[in-house]
C-alpha positions in Angstrom: 11.4 -42.9 -3.5 14.5 -42.2 -1.8 14.2 -38.9 0.4 17.0 -36.6 -0.1 17.9 -35.0 3.2 20.2 -32.2 1.8 17.1 -30.4 -0.3 15.4 -27.9 1.4 14.0 -24.5 1.4 15.8 -21.5 3.0 14.6 -21.3 6.6 14.0 -17.3 6.7 10.9 -18.3 4.3 9.3 -20.8 6.9 7.1 -18.0 8.1 6.5 -16.2 4.7 3.2 -17.4 3.3 1.0 -16.1 0.0 -1.6 -13.7 0.2 -4.8 -14.7 1.1 -6.1 -11.8 -1.3 -4.8 -13.9 -4.1 -6.9 -16.8 -3.1 -10.0 -14.7 -2.9 -9.4 -13.4 -6.3 -9.0 -16.9 -7.3 -12.5 -17.9 -6.0 -13.7 -15.4 -8.1 -12.5 -16.3 -11.0 -14.2 -19.6 -10.5 -17.6 -18.3 -10.1 -17.4 -16.0 -13.0 -16.4 -19.2 -14.9 -19.6 -21.1 -13.6 -21.3 -17.8 -15.3 -22.4 -16.2 -12.0 -22.4 -12.6 -11.6 -19.8 -11.4 -8.9 -19.7 -7.9 -7.7 -16.1 -7.5 -6.9 -15.1 -5.2 -4.3 -12.1 -7.1 -3.0 -9.6 -5.6 -5.2 -7.2 -2.5 -5.1 -6.9 -1.4 -8.8 -7.8 2.2 -9.9 -11.5 2.1 -11.7 -9.7 3.8 -15.1 -7.2 2.7 -17.5 -3.6 4.0 -17.8 -4.1 7.4 -19.6 -3.2 7.3 -23.2 -0.3 9.8 -23.0 1.4 7.7 -20.5 0.9 4.6 -23.0 2.2 6.4 -25.9 5.2 7.3 -23.9 6.3 4.0 -23.6 5.4 3.6 -27.1 7.6 6.1 -28.0 10.7 5.2 -26.1 10.3 1.5 -27.7 10.2 3.2 -31.1 13.4 5.2 -30.5 15.0 2.4 -29.2 15.2 3.0 -25.1 15.4 -0.6 -24.8 18.8 -1.0 -23.5 20.4 -1.4 -20.2 19.9 1.7 -18.3 21.6 2.8 -14.7 19.8 0.3 -12.1 18.8 3.5 -10.0 16.7 5.0 -13.1 17.7 7.3 -15.8 18.7 10.6 -15.0 15.5 12.7 -16.4 13.3 10.2 -14.3 15.4 11.0 -11.2 15.5 14.8 -11.6 11.5 15.0 -12.4 11.2 12.9 -9.2 13.2 15.5 -7.4 11.2 18.3 -8.6 7.9 16.3 -7.5 9.0 15.7 -4.1 10.0 19.3 -3.9 6.4 20.3 -5.1 3.9 17.8 -3.4 6.1 16.3 -0.5 7.9 19.2 0.9 11.4 17.1 0.5 14.4 18.6 -0.6 16.4 15.9 -2.2 19.2 15.2 -4.8 18.9 12.8 -7.8 21.2 10.5 -5.8 18.4 10.1 -3.3 16.2 8.8 -5.4 15.8 5.4 -6.8 13.4 3.8 -9.4 11.5 0.6 -8.1 9.7 -2.3 -9.4 6.5 -1.1 -8.0 6.4 0.4 -4.4 6.4 -3.3 -3.3 10.5 -3.7 -4.5 11.0 -0.2 -2.6 9.5 -1.7 0.5 11.3 -4.9 0.2 14.7 -3.0 -0.1 13.7 -0.6 2.7 13.1 -4.1 5.2 15.7 -5.8 3.9 18.2 -2.9 4.3 17.8 -1.9 8.0 16.2 -5.3 9.8 18.6 -7.9 11.0 17.8 -11.4 12.4 16.3 -10.7 15.7 15.2 -7.3 15.2 11.9 -6.0 15.9 9.6 -3.7 13.6 6.7 -1.8 14.9 3.8 -2.0 12.6 0.5 0.0 12.5 -2.4 -2.5 12.5 -4.4 -3.3 10.5 -1.6 -3.1 7.8 -1.3 -4.2 4.1 -1.0 -7.8 4.1 2.3 -8.4 2.9 4.0 -6.3 5.6 4.0 -8.7 7.8 5.9 -11.4 5.5 8.5 -8.5 4.4 9.5 -8.4 8.0 9.6 -12.0 8.5 11.2 -12.6 5.3 14.4 -10.2 6.8 14.1 -12.5 9.8 12.6 -9.9 12.2 9.4 -9.8 14.1 6.4 -7.7 13.5 5.1 -6.0 16.4 1.4 -5.1 15.7 0.5 -1.8 17.2 -3.5 -1.2 17.1 -4.0 2.1 15.2 -7.2 2.7 17.0 -5.9 2.2 20.7 -3.0 4.7 19.6 -5.2 7.2 18.2 -7.0 6.9 21.4 -4.4 6.8 24.2 -1.7 8.7 21.9 0.4 7.5 19.4 3.7 8.2 21.1 2.5 6.6 24.2 1.3 3.4 22.4 4.4 3.3 20.6 6.5 3.3 23.8 4.0 0.5 25.4 4.9 -1.8 22.5 8.3 -1.2 21.7 11.0 -3.8 22.6 14.8 -3.1 23.6 15.1 -4.9 20.1 12.8 -2.4 18.0 15.0 -0.9 14.9 12.0 0.1 12.8 8.7 1.8 12.5 6.5 0.9 9.5 4.3 4.2 8.7 1.5 4.4 6.2 -0.7 7.0 5.5 -3.1 7.0 4.0 -3.5 3.4 5.3 -4.5 0.1 3.4 -7.2 -1.3 4.3 -8.9 1.1 6.6 -8.6 4.2 4.7 -7.3 6.2 8.0 -5.4 9.3 7.4 -2.7 10.3 10.2 -3.2 13.8 11.1 0.5 16.3 11.4 0.2 16.4 15.0 0.2 12.2 15.0 2.9 12.4 12.6 4.6 14.6 14.7 4.3 11.9 17.6 5.6 9.3 15.4 8.5 11.5 14.5 9.2 12.4 18.1 9.2 8.9 19.3 11.7 7.6 16.4 14.0 10.3 16.8 14.3 9.8 20.8 14.6 5.9 20.2 17.0 6.5 17.0 14.7 4.2 15.2 14.3 3.9 11.3 10.9 5.1 9.8 9.8 3.1 6.4 7.0 5.3 5.2 4.6 3.9 2.7 2.9 6.6 0.8 1.1 4.6 -2.0 -2.1 6.7 -1.6 -0.7 10.1 -1.2 -3.3 11.4 -4.1 -6.1 10.0 -2.3 -7.0 12.1 0.8 -10.4 13.3 0.7 -10.7 14.8 4.7 -7.4 16.3 5.9 -3.9 16.4 4.6 -1.2 14.2 3.3 2.1 14.7 5.5 5.3 12.8 4.3 7.2 12.1 7.5 10.3 12.6 6.0 9.5 16.4 5.5 9.3 16.9 9.4 12.6 18.2 11.1 15.1 15.8 11.9 13.4 12.9 9.9 15.0 13.0 6.3 18.1 11.1 7.7 16.2 8.5 9.3 13.5 8.0 6.9 13.1 5.4 3.7 10.2 6.5 1.6 8.3 4.5 -0.6 6.0 5.4 -3.6 4.2 4.2 -6.4 2.8 5.0 -9.9 -0.1 2.3 -9.5 -2.5 4.1 -7.8 -2.5 7.7 -8.8 -2.1 6.9 -12.3 -3.8 3.5 -12.8 -0.5 1.9 -13.6 -0.6 -1.4 -11.3 0.5 -3.6 -14.1 3.5 -1.5 -15.5 5.2 -2.1 -11.8 6.6 1.5 -11.6 7.6 3.3 -8.2 10.5 4.8 -6.4 12.2 5.1 -3.1 13.7 8.2 -1.3 16.6 7.7 1.3 19.8 9.6 2.4 22.7 7.5 3.2 23.6 5.0 4.1 20.2 3.7 3.3 20.3 4.6 -0.4 23.6 2.6 -0.9 22.0 -0.5 0.3 18.7 -0.1 -1.9 21.1 0.3 -5.0 22.4 -2.9 -4.0 19.2 -5.0 -3.4 17.8 -3.4 -6.6 20.9 -4.0 -8.7 20.9 -7.9 -7.6 17.3 -8.3 -7.9 16.0 -6.4 -10.9 19.0 -4.6 -12.4 16.4 -1.6 -12.4 13.1 -0.9 -13.9 12.2 -1.9 -17.4 13.5 1.2 -19.4 10.6 1.9 -21.8 8.5 2.2 -18.1 10.7 4.5 -17.0 10.0 6.6 -19.9 6.2 6.5 -19.0 6.7 7.3 -15.4 8.4 10.5 -16.7 5.0 11.4 -18.6 2.9 10.2 -15.8 4.7 12.9 -13.5 3.4 15.7 -16.0 -0.3 15.0 -15.1 -1.7 18.0 -14.0 -2.9 18.4 -10.8 -6.3 19.1 -11.7 -6.4 15.8 -13.0 -5.3 14.2 -10.1 -7.8 16.1 -8.2 -10.8 14.9 -10.8 -9.7 11.4 -10.5 -10.1 12.1 -6.3 -13.4 13.5 -6.7 -14.7 10.4 -8.4 -13.3 8.4 -5.7 -15.1 10.6 -3.2 -18.5 9.9 -5.3 -17.8 6.2 -5.0 -16.7 6.5 -1.4 -19.6 8.1 -0.1 -22.1 5.9 -2.4 -20.9 2.6 -0.7 -20.4 4.0 2.9 -24.2 5.2 2.8 -25.5 1.8 1.5 -22.9 -0.1 4.3 -24.4 2.0 7.2 -27.9 1.7 5.8 -27.8 -2.1 6.0 -26.1 -2.2 9.4 -22.4 -2.7 8.7 -21.0 0.3 10.7 -18.8 2.4 8.6 -17.2 5.5 9.0 -16.1 7.3 6.1 -12.5 6.8 5.0 -10.4 9.9 5.0 -8.2 8.3 2.4 -7.1 5.7 0.1 -10.4 3.6 -2.0 -11.3 1.2 0.7 -14.3 1.0 3.3 -13.6 -1.2 6.3 -16.9 -1.6 8.0 -17.8 -3.7 11.4 -19.2 -7.0 9.7 -20.4 -8.6 12.8 -24.0 -8.7 11.7 -23.3 -11.2 9.4 -20.5 -13.2 11.5 -18.0 -12.5 13.9 -15.6 -14.2 12.4 -14.4 -12.0 9.4 -13.4 -14.9 7.1 -16.7 -16.3 7.5 -18.6 -13.3 7.1 -16.4 -12.8 3.9 -17.5 -16.4 2.8 -21.2 -15.9 3.5 -21.1 -12.8 1.4 -19.3 -14.2 -1.2 -21.9 -17.5 -1.5 -24.8 -15.8 -0.7 -24.6 -12.5 -2.6 -21.9 -12.8 -4.7 -19.9 -9.8 -3.3 -16.5 -10.3 -3.1 -14.7 -8.6 0.2 -11.6 -9.4 2.1 -12.1 -10.7 5.6 -10.2 -8.1 8.1 -8.4 -10.6 10.1 -5.8 -10.9 7.2 -5.2 -7.3 7.8 -3.7 -8.5 11.5 -5.8 -9.4 14.5 -6.9 -5.5 14.9 -8.9 -6.0 11.6 -11.1 -9.1 12.9 -14.7 -8.3 12.7 -14.5 -6.1 9.6 -14.5 -6.7 6.0 -12.5 -4.4 3.5 -14.5 -3.4 0.6 -12.6 -1.8 -2.4 -14.5 0.9 -4.0 -12.2 1.8 -7.0 -14.8 0.3 -9.3 -17.2 1.9 -11.9 -20.3 3.7 -10.4 -22.8 1.1 -11.8 -20.9 -1.5 -10.2 -20.9 -0.2 -6.9 -24.8 0.2 -7.5 -25.2 -3.3 -8.4 -23.4 -4.2 -5.2 -25.6 -1.5 -3.1 -28.6 -3.7 -4.4 -27.0 -7.1 -3.8 -26.6 -5.8 -0.1 -30.2 -4.6 0.5 -31.5 -7.8 -1.1 -29.0 -10.1 1.3 -30.2 -8.2 4.4 -33.7 -7.7 3.4 
C-alpha cells in the first residue's frame, strides 16, 4: 500500500485525547451484557428524568412549528429569561446581548478557551479538575498549569496562584462546586481569585455547572464580584439542575470583546442551539426554587448515605460541600487509582472513576457519583461491606 505523506491530522489535535470515563462506561456495558449486576457510580447524570412540563414545552414548540432557523445566539425570549435568572440567582446584571445559548455547558467552555487562548499561552487550572478541561486548553494550543486546590486552600489561594503563574499565563479556570471533589470555594476564596486576576490582568473562565447543588456554604458567581464582570466568561448548563443532559442545553455570559468571539464560534460550529430545545429551556427556567431545593435535599440524603458507608469501610471521605460526587482516599485498595478502580469493578462490580484522570492531584482517590436512586446506593453500600469484610 502506497503511503500518502500529505494526509495527516491537524497538529493541534496531537495531545487531545478521549475521556477515560467513556472507556469505563463501555466496560460497565460489557459486564452488564454478560448478565452481571454492576453498581454504576461512575456517571454524572441526575437520578430523576427531565420534568414533564419541560418535555411538553419542546413538544408544543414542535407542534407550533418552532423548527426553523433562529438567531444563533438564542431566541430573544430565552435570552430575556436568562437575564432575569442571572439577576435573581447570580447577582449578575447583564443585557440580552451579553448572554448566548450554547449546546450544553461544554460548548460554552470550548468557545471560551478558543476565544482567549493563543498558541503558547498558559492557563491556570485548579486540580483535580473535570477531565475535558485539560484537552480544551491543549486543543487551543495552550498549556494547562495545574494548581493543587488543597495546597491553595491551605497556603492561600492568591499566594498559590502566584507561585504557579508564568509570564505567559492568560487565563484562570475556576470551577465551583468542583467536579470531581465536590469542593465549594468560599466567598473569601473567590475574592482572592478575583484580586489575583485583576492584579495580573487575566481572564477568568468560570464553570458553574453545579450552581444549584451546594449543601454547605453558598454559591458565589465570580463575575458578580467588583471588577470581575468585564474579565470573566461564565459557562452554565441545564444538565444538572433540570436533568437535561441529553438535551445539550447551556449558555454563556460575557461582556465585549468576549461575546463577539463566543458568537463567532457558536455560529461557525453549530449555528446555535436546536430551536425546540430553546423553548424547553425557557420552561425549565420557570421551575420553582422550592422544587430545585427539593432535588438538592434528595442529593444530600444520597451524599450522607454514601459518605457514611465509605468512611465505615475505611475509605476516608469528607462530605462534599457541593455537586454530586464523593472523592474518597482509596489507597486502602491500591495506591494506584486506576488499579483501585479496576479491582473494585472486577471484584465488587462497583464502577468508579480513578482519581488520576482528573489530574495528578487526584491520584490515590476514586470518584463515586451519587446521582442515582437510594436503592442503588444501598446496593452499592452492601457490596462495599462485602468487599471489605
